[in-house]
N, C-alpha and C positions, 0 to 999 in steps of 0.2 A: 394349307392347314398347318396350324402351329400346335405342337404338343409340349406341355410344360411338365417337368419332373423335378423332384427334390433329390439332390445328391449331397452326401456328407463328405466333405474334404477336410481332413485334419480337425475334426470336431466342429467345423463351421459349415452351416448349410449354404449351398450355392444353387441358384436356379439355372437350369439349362433349358434352352428352347430348341426344338427341331424345326428348321425352316422348311419351306415347301419343297426345296430341292433336295431334302434329306440330310443336309448338313446340320450338325449340332453346333449351336452357338452358346457359349457359357458367358454368364454375366458375373462379374466380380461384385463383392459386397459394397465396394466403394466407387461406384460410378463406372461400370463397364470397363474395368481394368485400367482406368486412368488415374486412380488414386484420388487424393483430395483436390488436385489441381493447384495451379499457382495461387489463386485467391485463398484457398484453404490453408496453404502454408503461411501466407501473409497473416491471416487472421489468427492462426495458431501461435505464431511468433508474437504478435501483439498481445494476445491473451496472456502468454507466459511472462512477458515483460511487465504487464500491469500487475499480475499476481506477485511476482518477485519484488517489484517496486513497492507494492502495498505491504508486504511482509517486512521489508527493510524499514520503511517509514514507520510502521507500527512499533517495531523493536526500538528504534531510535526515540520515538515519542514516549514510550512507556518506561524506558530506563531512567532510574533516578540520576539526577545530576546532568541530564542531557541538555538542559536549558543553558543558553550561552551566559546568562548572568549568574547562575548558581555557583559554578566552579567548586562545589564541595563545601563551602562555608556559608553560614547564614549572614544576612546583612546586619550590620550594627545599627543601633537606633539612629546614630548620626547619618549614616548612609541612607536610611529610609527617609529621614527628614529632608536631606538634600535632594533625593529623587522626587519626593512629593512637591518640593518647592520648584524644582526644575520643570515639572509637569504642569505647574500652575494651580495645583490643588490648594496651596497655601499662599497668602499674600505676604509681603515683607514683614509686617508687624507680627503676624502669627509665627512666622519662621524665627524671628529674633527671640520672641518670648519662649518658644519651644527649645531653641538652642540654649538659651540661658538656663532653663529648667534642667535640661540634660547635663549641662556643665556643672550645675549645683548638685545634682543627684550623684554624678560620678565622683566628684570630689568628696561628697559626704560619705560615700561607701568605703573609701580607703582608710 
């Protein structure tokens, strides 16, 4: 015959069973006194690594100037034109025309 009772230990309930031989056997809340076990510790460590890594990644991604090309100053029109030509967005004729227009505009402003 097995008798089950509720016992309050330090504010936490614990179930105790009386075995047929009269001995009381307590069960801990986390798996019969063995804690989380090896797999539980591994998964807990992986969980916290992912959480901390996500927070660090989000902080880096959301901070202004964190992009490698930004470096705190905006691109000049000439740099934008050079980058677009290098990426193939402009052909040689369009590049030359835009470069000439930029040169004429910058000398006209001074």
